[in-house]
Structures are given as C-alpha cells and as structure tokens.
N, C-alpha and C positions, 0 to 999 in steps of 0.2 A: 274528475270525470265520473258520472253516475252510471250504475249498471242498468241494462235494459230490463223491462218487465218480462215476467215469464210468459204471459199471454202473447205479447208481441213476438217473442222468439218462436212460439209454437205456430203462429199464423204464418210467419215467414217460412218455416220448415214445410208447412202444408202446401203453400203456394209453389215452392220449389219441387215437391213431389209431383204435384199435378202437372206442372210444366214438363217434367221429365216424362210423364205418361203420354202426353200429347205428342211430344217429339218422337217417342219410341213407336207410337201407333202410326205416325206418318211414315216413318222409315219402313215399317212392315208392309204398308200398302204400296210404297214405291218399289220395294224389292220384289214382292210376290204378285201383286196385281189381282189377288184372289179375294173376292168379297167375303166368302165363308171364313177363310183364315183370318181376315182382318176383324170380323165380328167376334170370332172366338178369342182372339187376343185381347180385344176391348173388354169382353166379359170376364176373362181371367184377371185382368188388371183391376177391374172394379171389385171383384171378390177379395183380392189381396188387400186393396186399399181399405175395404170395409173391416176386414179382420185386424189390420194394423191400427185403424182408428179406435176399435173396441179395446185392444190391448193397451194402447197409450192412455186411454181414459181411465183404466183401472190401476195405473202405476202408483205405488206408494212412495211418497216423498220422504227420503232419508235425510234426517237433519245433519248438517255439516258439523264436523268436530270443532270443539272449542279452541283447539290449538292447531298450528300448522307445523310441518316439518321444519327442523332448524335451518336457518339461513346463516351460514358461517360468515358471510360477508358483513352481515349486520353485527355479528358478535365482534368481529375484528374491528369494525368502526367504533364499537362501544368501548373496547378495551385499549384503544390506541392512546398511548401516553409517551411523551418524549423522554421522560426521566426514569421510566420503569419498564423493564421487559416482562411481558405477560404472555404465558403460553398455556395450552390445554393439551393434556395427554390422556390416552385411554389406558385400560388395564394392561394392554400389551406394551405399554411404553411408547406408542407411536404418537407423533406430533399431530394433533387434530387441527389446531389453529394457533396462530401467534400474531402479535402486533408487529408493527414495523420496527420498533425499537429492538425487539428480540431478534429479528432477522438481521439488523445492522450489527448487533453484538456477537451473535452466535451462528448466523446463517440458518440452515435448515436442520441443524442437529437437535435431537430430542434431549430433554434435560438429563436423562441418565447417561448420555453420551456426549456431554458438552466438551469442548476443547480446553480442558483444564488439567492440572497436574494429577498425579496418581493419588496422592493423599486426599485431594479435594473430591475426586471421584468416589472414594470410599465414604467420605462424609455425606456426599450427595445421595449415595445409595441408602445410607442409614436414614436420611431425612425422608426419602421416598417410602421406605418400609414403615416408618413411624406414621406418615400421612395415611397410608392404606389401613394401618392397624388402629391408630388412635384418632384419626380425623385431621391431624395437622402435624407438620414437622418443619424443621429449619436447619440451616447450616451456613457456614461461611466458607467460600471457595475462592480459589485464585488460580490464575493461569501461570505458565512458566515465564511469561514476560513481566509478572509482578502485578497484573491487574487483579482486583478483588471485588467480589459481589457478596451481598447478603441474600440468601435464598429462603423463601417461604413456600411451602406446598400445603394445599388444603383440598380435602376430598369433597366432591360436589356431584350434581346430576340427580335425575329421578331415582336411579338405582345405585347411586354413589359409584358410578362407573368411570368418572373422570377426575383428574387432578388438575387444579389450577395453580400454576407456578407464578410467583411474583419475585422479581430479581431487581435489586437496586445496587448500583455501583458504589463501592467504598473508595473514597478518595483519601489516600494516605497523606497525612499532614506532617511535615518536618517541624515538630515543635521546637527542636533545638535551634534550627536555622532561623525560625521566626523570633525566638527569644533573643538570639544574638543581635538581630536587627533592632528589637525593642530596647535592649539595654543601651545600645548606642544612640537611641532616639529619645522620644519624649517620655517614655516610661522610665528610663534611667534617670533623666533629669527630674521627673516628678518624685521618684523615690528619694533622690538626694535632698530635695526640698523638705521632705518629710522626715529626714534624719536617718534614712535607711540606705546602707551601702549594699549593693547587690553584685553578685559574681556568679557566673556559670562555671562549675567545677567538674572536671572529668573524674571517673572512679579512681584513677591513680593519684588524685590530689592536685593535678595541674589545672591552672585557670585557662578556660577556653575564651571567655569574654567577661568583661567587667564594666560596670557603669562608671561614669566620670566621678561620681561621688565616692565610689569604692577606691578608685585610684587616688583621689585627693586624701582620703582618710588613711590609706595604707602608705603612700609615698610622699604626700604633700604636693603632688603635681597632678592636676586633674587631667592633663593630656598624656600622662605616662601610659605606655603600652604594657598591660599586665598579662598578655597572652604568654602561656608557657611557664609562668612562675608558680612556685609551690604555695598553695593556699595556706597550709598550716604554718609555713615559715614566717608568714606575715603576722601571726598571732603569738602571744607569749602568755605563759602562766605567771601572774604577778604574785606579789606577797599576799598571803591569805588564800591562795588558790584561785584568785580571780583571773579572768581572761581579758586581756587588753591588746592593743596594737603594739607591735615591736617598736614602731616609730616613736610612740609616746614615751617609751622607757619608764613605764610605771607612773607617769604623771597624769594619764587620762583615766576616765572612769571605767568601771567594769562594763563588759559587753555581753549582749545576749545574741545567740546564733539560732536562726531558724533554717531548717533543712527541708527542701521540697524536691522530691524526685521529678525530673522532667520526663513524664511518660503520658501516653494517651489515656485519659481516665476511662474511656469507653472500651479499652482493651480488656479482654476477659482474664488475662493472666496477670500475676503480680510482676511489677518491673524487676528486672535482674539487677541487683546492686553492683555486679561486676561490670556491667556494660551501660547502665543508665546514668547520664550526667545528673548533677544536682544543682538546684538554685539555692545558693547560700545568701541569706539576708542577715546583715550584721547591723545591730543598733545598740544604743546605750541601754544599760540595765535600768529598769524603772520607767522606761519610756512608754507612753501609751496610757489610755484611760484605764484606771483601776489597777495599774501595775505598781509594784513596790520592789525596791531594790533588795529588800531582805526577805522576800517571799519564798525564795527558793525555787521560783518558777524556771530558773535557767537550767535546772537539771535535765528536763526532757530534751532541751536543745543541745546540751552538752552530750547527751546520749546519742543524738542523731549525728553529731560530729565524730564522736569516738567510734561509732559503729562502722565507719568507713576505713578506719585505720587497720593496718595488718598486725598491730600489737595487741596482745590479749589484755584487755582492760575491763574492769568492773568497778562498781561503786556500792558501798554499804552505808547505812545510816549509823548513828551512834549506838544503836542497840544491836548492831550486827546483822540486820536484815539486808538482803541483797536487793538494791534498787534496780540495777540493770547490769547486764554483762554482754559485751559485744560478741559476735560469732567467733572471733579469734580467741577470746578467752575460753569459751566453751570447747573449742577445738583443742586448745592446749590442755584442758582438763580431761580430755578423752570422752566428752559427751557432746559431740558435734551435732547429732541429730535430736537432742533432747532440749527441753525448756530449762532455763536457769532455775536452780533450786531456791527455796525460801531463804536459806542461810548458806553462806559460803563454807561453813564447817561441814555441810553435808557432802562436800567434795573430797574430804580428807579421811584418812583412816581414824579409827576410834582413839588411838593413842595420841593423835595430834590435834584433836578437836579443842581441848582445853587451851593449849598453847596458842592456837590461832584465834580463838575467841578473846583471850586476854590481850593479845597484840592489837586486835581491831579496837577494843575498848580503850586501850592506852593511847593509840594514835588519834582516836576521835575526841578524847577529853583533853589531851595535852595541846601544846602549841603546834603550829604547822611544821611538820617534820617528815622525814622519809627514812625507811629502813627495809631490811630483808629478814625473812624467816624461812627456815627449811621445813618443808612439809612433805608428806607422802600421800599422793592421791589414791583414791580407792581403785582407780583404773590401772595403776602401776605401783602397787605398794612396796615393791622391792627397790625402787629408784627414787631417792629424795630429789625434789625440785625446789627451786628458789622462788618464793613469792614476795614481791616487793609491795610495801605499804606506804602510803603518803596521806597525811592529814590534809583535807581540803577545806578551805574557808572562803567566804564570800558568796556562797551559793545557798544562803538560807541557813538551815541547821547544819551543824558540823557533820562531815561525812569523811569516809576513808576511801581512797582510790587504790584499787588492787591491780597489780600487774603480774601476768603469768605468760611465759614464753613457751611455745610448743617445742618440746624437746624430744618428741617421740623418735624423729629421724636421727637426732644426735645420740639418743640413748641406744638405738639400734646399731649405729655405726661404732659407738664406743664399745659395745659388747663384741661386735665382730673384730675390732682391732685388738681388744683384750684377748679374745679367743685365739686369734691368729698369732699374737705375740707369745701367748703361753705355749701354743703348739710349736712355734719356731724355737722357743727357748728349750722346751723339752726335747725337740728334735736335735738341736745342737748338743745338748747334754747326752742324749742317747748315742749320737755319733761318736762323741769323745769317749764315753764309757766303753762302747763297742771296740774302739781302736785299742784302748789300753787292755781291755779284757782279752782281745785277740792275741796280744803279745804273750799274755800268761798262758792261754790255751795252746799257743804254738809250742811253747816250751814243754808243756805237759804232754801233748800228743807226740812230740818228737822224742821225749824221754821214754814214753811208753813203747814207741816203735823200736827204739834201740834196745830196750830191755827184752822185747818179744823176740828179737833176733838171737838172744842168748838162752831163751826158754822155749821148750817145745810143748805141744798139747799134752796134758797129763801131768805136767810139772806142778808142784804145789803152788807156785807163784803165778803160773800162767793165767788162771782164771781171775785172780785179783787184778792183774795188769789189764786184762781185757775189760774188766768192770770199770776201772779208772778211765780207760780209753773211751768206753761207751758213754760214761757220764760227761766226759770232755766234749764228745761230739754233740751230746744233747745241749750242753752249754753253748757250743758254737752255733747251733740252730737258733738259740735265743738271741745271740748277737746279730744274726742275720735278720731276725725280726725287728730288732732295734734299728738296724740300717734301713730296712724297708720302711718303717714308720718315719724315719728322718729323711726318707727319699735320697739316701746316699748309697743304695745298693747298685750293683752293676746289672743293667738290663741288656738283654740281647734280643731286640725286637725283630719280629718277622711279620710279613703280610700274611694273614691267615683268616679263615672263616671261624667265627665263634662256635657254631654247632659242632665243628670238628673237635674243638677243645672239650666241649661238654661231653661228646661221645667218648673221648679217650678216658675221661675221669669218671664216667657213669658206673662202669663195672666196679671200680674201687669203692665208689660211694655206696653201692648196694651192700657190700660187706661191712662198710664202716657204720652205716646207720642202723643195721639190724633188720630182722625179719618183720617186726611189728610195725615198722614205718614204711608206708608205700611211697615209692619214688615215681614221680610222673615227669616226663620230659616232653616238651612241645617246642616246635620251631616255626617261625614265620617263613614265608617264601620271599625270594629276591632280597636276601639280606646283603648289605654291603660289607666288603672286607674291612678288617681293622688291622692296625699295626701295633703289635704288643709282643711281650715275651711270653710264649706259650707256657713255660714252666711257672712263671709268676701268676698267670691267669688260673692255672690249675690250683695253685696255692690259694688264690682268692675263693674259688669255688669250694675247695675243701674246708677252709676256715668258716665260711658262711654255713656250709652243710653241717659241720660239727656243732656250731652254735645252735642251729635249728634242731638237731637231734637232742641236744641237752635240754632245750626248752620243752620239747615234746615229751621226753622221758620224765620230766619233773611233774607231769600231769597224769594222774590216774594210773592206767595200766601201761603207759608209755607208748601207746599207739598214736598214729597221726599220718599226715600226708606231707611229703616234701616235694615241691614243684620247682623244676628248673625249666625256664622258658627263655627263648630269644625272640625279640620283637624288632620290627623295622620302625624306626622313628624318623618321620620326615620333618622338613623345616616348618611346615604348617603345624604339625603336632607340637613342636617346641614353642612356637609363638602362642599356641593355645594354652600352654602351661603357664604363661606369664611369670616365668621364673626370672629372678634377678641374678641368678648364679650361672645357669647354663646358657651359653650364647646360641643364637639361632644357627641351625645347620642340620646335616644328616647324621644320625647316630644308629648304632646297633646296640640294643639294650639287652642286658642279662638280668633276668628276674629270678630271685631265689625266695620262695615263699613257703612258710611253714604254718601249721595249725597248732602252734604251741600256746603258751600262756600269755604271750604279748609282752611288750616293754612298757613299764609305767611312764607316764608323761614326764615326770621329773628326772628320768634317766636318759631320755632321748637325746638331750643335748650333750651327754657325757660319754656315750657308748664308744666313740672313736678315740677317746683320750687313752693314752698308754697307762697300763696298770689299773684301769678301772674295770671291775668285774662285779657281777651280782651273784656269782657262783659261790659255793661254800669254800672255805679255806682249804687250800691244797688241791682244788679241782680246776683251777684256771689261773693263768699268769696275767690276764688282762692285756695281752699283746695281740690276740687274734684279730679283732676288728681294727685296731690301730695299724696292724700290718696290711690288712685289706685296704684301708684308707690310703696308706702310703703308696702301695703298688698302683692303685687306680689313679691317684693324682700324678704319680711319676709317669704313667702311661698316657697322660693328657686327657683322662676321663673324669667323670663325676659320679658320685654315689649318694643316694638318698635312701631314707628308711621311712616306712609307714607301719604303724602298729596299732592294734586294737587289743586292749587288755581283756582277758576272759572274766566273766562274771559267774561266780559260784561254780567254778571249774568247767564252765561251758563257754563255747565261742572263743574268741581270741585268735589273732593271727599276726604275723610279722612278715613284711615284704621288703627286701632289699633290692634296689634297682640300680644297676651299674650302666652308665651311658658311656660308650666308647665311640669316638668320632670315626666316621667312615673314611677309609683311606682312598684318596683319588690320585691316580698317576697323572702327572702333568702331560698335556698334549705333546706328542713327539718324544717324550722321555722314555727311556728303557725301563723295564720293571726292575725293582730293587733286587740285587742279587742276594742269595742266601749266604750264610756264614761259610758253608762249604765251598761255594763258588768264589767267594771273595778271596779266600786264602787257602791254597792246597795244603794238605797235611804233610808235614815234614817226614823224612825218612828217619829211622832209628839212629841215634848218635852213639857211637862207641869209640870215639877217638881220644877221650880224655881232654885235658886242657888245664890252663892256669886261670884261677878265679880269684878276684879281689872281693872279699866278703866284708861289708861295712854295716855294722849293727851296734846300736848303743845299749841294747838290753843284753846283759851277759848270758842269761839262760837261753835266749833265742840264738845268740851267736854261737854258743857252745854246741847246741843241738845241730844247727845248720852246718857248722864246721865238721863235726863228726860224721854226719850223714853224707856230705860231699866227699870227704876223704875216703869213706868206705866204697864210693863209686869210682875211685881212681883219679880224682881230680887233685891238682896241687892247689891248696887253699892258703891265701894270705889274708889275715884278719886285721880289721881296723875298728877302733871303738867309736869313731865319729867321722864326720865328713872331712874335717881338716886333716886328720891322720890319713885317710884314704887318698886325698888329693896329694899329700906329701909323698906317699909311696909311688904314685905315678910320676910326679915331678923328679923323683930320684932315679928314674929310668926303669922302673918296674914294667915288665912286659906281661900283659894279661890278655886272655881271650874273652873274658866276660867280667863285668862288674855286677855283683849282686848286692843291692843296697836297700836299707830301710828308707822310708820317705821322711818321717818326722824324727829329727835328731837335734840335740842342743847345738848351739853355736852355728854350725853349717849343716843344713838339712841335705837330704839326698839329691833333690833336683839342682840345688846350687852347686853341689860338688860335681854332678854330672856335667853341667854346663862348663865348668872350669876344666874338667878332664877332656871334654870334646875339643877344647882349644889346643890340647897337646896331642890327643889321639882321636881325630874326627870320626874314625870308623869303629871305635870301640863300642860294642853293644852294652846296654844296661838293662838289668832285670830288677825292677822295684818290688819290694815286699811291703805290703801295707794293709792295715785293717780298714782303710777307707775304700770308697768305690772306685773302680777302674775308670769309669766315664768321667767322674769328677776330677780325678787326678790328671787324666789326659788333657782336660780343658785348662787346668791350672798350670801344668808343667809345660806343655807344648814342646816336647823334645822328640825329635825323630829317632827312629831305630831304637825305640825303648819298649820294653815289655813289662807286664804287671802280673803279680801273683798275689791273690788275696790271702790274708791270714784269717784263721789258723790253717796251717797245712801240715800234712804228714811228711815223714822222711821220703816215702816213695813219690809223693806229689812234687816235692822239691827237686828230687833227682830227675824226674820226668820233665819238669818244666825247664831245668837247666839244659838237659839234653836237647829239648825241642828248640831252644833259642840258639844253641851252638850249631845245630843242624841247619837252621834257616840262614844264619849268618855265613856259614861255610859255603852255601850254595850261591851267595851273592858275589858278583865279580868285584874285585878290588881295583883301585886306581893304580 
C-alpha cells in the first residue's frame, strides 16, 4: 500500500476546513437571526482562514530521521530459536526482551536471577561483570535438578547499554553406560576380530563389562560373565618380567595394555582416578603397524596399569634413572604433592645413596630376580624402610621395578606403642620401687619416733634424730611422686570448680615464684565443674609453676610473667582441634603459661618421662612433670604442651594445657556426697584391745609392735600369712588384724579371706606401699581398712584407734 501525496492531503484538509466554516455560519444565522452578527462572523472567519493559509505556506519541512524507535516484537522474531535461549538486559539487570525458548526454560526471570543453584549464581554474576567490563563473558551453570547450560554474555547497543545473553543446554552423556552397550555389541566383536580384548574396569580393579573377545582370552569361554572379577588377577607376570594371561600359564605371548580413562573430553577438569572407570585394551606385544616386541613400548602401558594400584611401585632403567613412579610410591616416600625425581637415590639420605645405586645396577644387569634393601628416606631419616627391587625383562631394555610401602601410619603407631610400653614398664618399676622403699622408710620413721620419745629438745641427739626424720619425709614425698607417675596413688576426688583451686594456691605461688615474676590469673565464665582430688590438682599447679619459675630465672635478670588461666572448652572447640587423642566432649581447661626460654623441639617428646630433666645436676629430680602427667591421666584428663624457643635471649614461651572433663550429674541422681558426708568421724578410742600384727619385714614389724604396745594394746606378732592364720585357727581371740599386703607364700588378702571363714566379723587393717584404690579393687574384702606406708608411730596408733572405734559402734550378730 503506497502513501498519499502531500498535495492531496493538503487539499483534503482545506476542503474540510471550508465545510466547517459554512456549517458554523449557518448555525450562527439560525441561532441569532441577526444580519450584522452573521456578517461579522463571516468576516472574522475569512481573516482567520487567510492567516492560517499564510502560515501553512511558510512551514519548513523537517526531514524524517533515518531510524525509527525500536520495535521489540521485531527483535523477538529475529532472535527466535528453538535450541538456544536468547535474552537482552539493560544496565539495571532488567529483562528487556527474550525469545520463546528463554521463556520456556526460565520464565520471566532475568539472567542474574535465574532459577539455578547458589554456586551457579556466583559464576553467572562473574560472567556479567566480565561482560560489562571486557565486552564478553561466559560460564557454565546448572539447576538443583541437574540441568546444565552454557551461558555467553556480550555487551551491545549504541551506548553499550545492553547485554545479549545466549544460553545453550548441556546434555550430560553417560559414557560408561554407552560403552557397556558397545562392548556387548558390534564394537566388542569388531575389536575381537582385530585381536584386541577390551574391558571396562572400575577404579578398585573390578570389571564392570567386558567384550566377548576379552572373556574368550581370559577364560576360554566367550559367553563367560566377567562382571565383578578382579582385572589384575587375570594377568600374570611371566618369566623375564613379561605380562601374560594367567590362563595361558606362560605359554602365550607377551601382552601390551592400553589404558583409556572413560571421561567426557569436553569437561574442563581432569578426570578423578579414584572415581573414573578405565577402558583397558589388551593385545599381543608387537601387534600393529610398525610395532616391535622388543621396542620397549610396553612401558607406558605398564605405567598406566600400575598407576591404579594401591601399592607403591616405580621403575628405573639400567642406568638408575626413574622412568615412572605411581602416586602410591610418591606417597610412601613422603612426597605426595611433588613430581618424581630424576633418580630414586634423590629420595634417600646421603649415606644410603651408594648402596641403593649399586643395588639397582646389580638387579638391572643380572638375571631376573627380586630382593630387598633397607634405606632411610630423606623425609623420615630416623626410621629405615624396606625397598623391594625386581629385575624386569621382556619390556625392551632391562629395567628394575621398585616397591615401597607407605609406613608412615605404621611408624606412628609403632612409636606410640613403644612409648606407651616404656611408660608402663617404668610405671610398674616405679610402683615396685616405691613399695619396697616405703617399707624401709616406715622402719626409719618409726625408729626416729621411738627415739624422740626418749629425747627432749636440747638433747645432743635430738637435732640429729629430727634431721633423719626430715630426710625420711623428703624421701617419702619422692615415693609419692613415683606412685603418682605410675598412677597408683590414692585419689580422693571431689566435684569442684577449677577457679577455686587456683585461688587457693595463688597466694602460695606469689611467695614461691618471687617478686620479679608477675603472676596473672584469669578465668572464663560459665565453667563446668570437674571431678578431681583438690590436693593433687594443687600439686599439678605448683609443679608447673616451679618449672616455669626456673625457666624464667635462667634468662637474664630472672623476670617474666606467669599466667594461670581457666577456659571453657566446648564440643565444637574439641572437634576443631582435630586431635586424635582427646575425644569430643565438654572440658574445663587449665592453662599455665610462662615467658621463659622455651623447650627445644628435641626435648618435647621426653619431658613427661620420669627422671628426665634439663636442669643442672642437683637442681631437679626429673619427677615433677611425670607426676603432673600421672595425676592428670589418673583424673581422666589430658595434658598438652606448646613451646617456642627464645632467640638470642628474646621471645620464647611455654604453655601447658590441662583438659579435665566436665562433670555431669545424671538426671534424677543425687549429687555425689563429700568424704565427710559419706562417713562420719569416729569418736576417740581408749579401750585397748588385742591385735594380731602380721608383717614379713622385721624392722617394720618391730617398730609397729613397740608403738602399739606403748598405746596399751596386747600385740601378737606373725612373720607371714600362714603363721597369722594358724594363730587364729588355734583359737586366738583378736579385736583387730593389722597385716601387710604383699608377703611370701600367703599374702595379706588371702590370709584375711581364710580368717573371715573362722571369724566373719573380725576387722582387718592393711598396711601397704601401694594405692588404696588399687588394693580395694584387687582385694574386694568388706570391713577392711587401709593405711599407706610410710607412716609414723602416731599415725599408726591413730589409725588403729579409728578402726576399733568404728567397729565397736557396729552391732554384732
């Protein structure tokens, strides 16, 4: 349809204006009927028409623009494609137009707000920023339902004010499923005709699918089901190092293996060998154009096969160069994230390089054989490992196959077992020494007490006896430390708050550490209660503080800062530590930190061992930290140490952290009673009595007999358990049996059990250098009491009186 001429349009407009004037004039005449008014109206209209005609004649024609406003319907029609979603957005990210494919896939959402997962939204935002900045950008996005798209964004428009988005759908292809079908179909049969046996193998070495040709070569039956069988078990290393079928038993020719990962080649990331199946192609060596059985071309294919195995394997040539090494070999060598070196000798310490080089040369030049050699890796020079070597033949030039097993975990466990065994052995030794030593100290202390009864202050011998007694008490404290280390001491746990224990010992610590060392004490809020022996916890704090004081006094002017802190440790905090020692749970931590010289790394693993000390001779027994370790472990806690060694006398600190589990009362259970609530204090005993004293150590028996007789008791002595039992059998009447625990022939508990058969109500007081708790568990005798050695004359008398007072208050049958 053509447009009308401009002159025709103007004529039509003039005619319409004239017709309008005539009609209006007639209306004026009909309404007014006045000739003068009618004439004036016509004159006015004529003037106006003349002026309008003159103005229209002078109008300047404005040329029309070369372009029109955008018609988005035309744009949508132009970009309509069934296989690609196309959309246009402005700088505000608003959707300006989109084709029908975009609306079908995404509705009306703009590209920055597409219905995709969170990670894809981030990638899409990065692509948009790149497009605005650089002119173009792209990303791969996917929805939570698994659909995927490739997205391209390009800047466009007169002022670069728009982005054009193009999105194509990515269809995931299950290559493994397709390959399984092909191996069972024409592809498998075609490969078999070409002499190629094909199998699809999972990363763990099991066969997922195999061609009929593979089944025929491996089993002799083309219809055999190979699914689930071990691929490597079907192959054997034959004489000369060749690879052949197990079924052929060495009668077949050597084989060549090709390894092809079954992964999408368009995928941007490398296939994961732990999850990606492999297509294994097996053919006879030398098969194919230009192939030669002796070319050594099988080595790359052997490498592909061995790289999947969990065993650490590598291969060298006859000159000792490393041809390849699988990931397991590099992991066992402690270089998992590194590339294999040029020579395997680069993996061992300097002293072992020559021996390894000669071994490789010997196995490469001699007949096919295998052997082992002990080497020390540079990553763990203190622990020798076994490296297996085997001469390989049939792969071209002579080569040597190396085998190395990852022993890092085994080495760690071996060290832990050795340390635990050593600590247990030392603990048993310490407990035995403490028991025997307590017998000696009991005799010394008892003799001193008896002598002091005959000497008064000012006597010439009084001070000497007191000195002997003081040294004996000092020795007794050492035996208690030995028992604490061996976890054989008697604990009296209570439910308590750790800050209360710290507050009780803080005043003593201020005098102990001196004025030059600043003591800082801090506590967390909402600390959970712990169950421990407060006296032993005080000893832990004091021992750690004394060590910290000595470390700070050894530096410069002896000043420093000692920090005691308690911290709340939640289950989340424990999991974040990723410790293999401390189990997840709630703990209250005690932190003792000093600004001393620090502990050298080579000493950190030994500081809790008994008799190990870095102090000068005569200034330390080496039992302080071992005692701390024993008390913490016996209380169910854990202790760790962190240290930084000072440099040039500056810096350095040591931090001991003790974790004690928070004590929780079971729902509905009553709080644990204290020792005072559990058993009321007895009244003073003054009634005398007959006592059977059984002790195999003569000095201890003599001292105990004399001290008890001085208190008015009738004492009958026995040298061992059999003699004590015989005295009861003969009709002896006793109010109490005081007996040692460990004795030859018949020990104290065995004697007590036999005596109870004769006198069921007869109380027994055991004397022992071992722990009370341990003895109660082992003996299991009711109405029995315990008194630890060494003891003084007064302590023995008071304990005997306490037992008699308690038993006298009990009703008899």
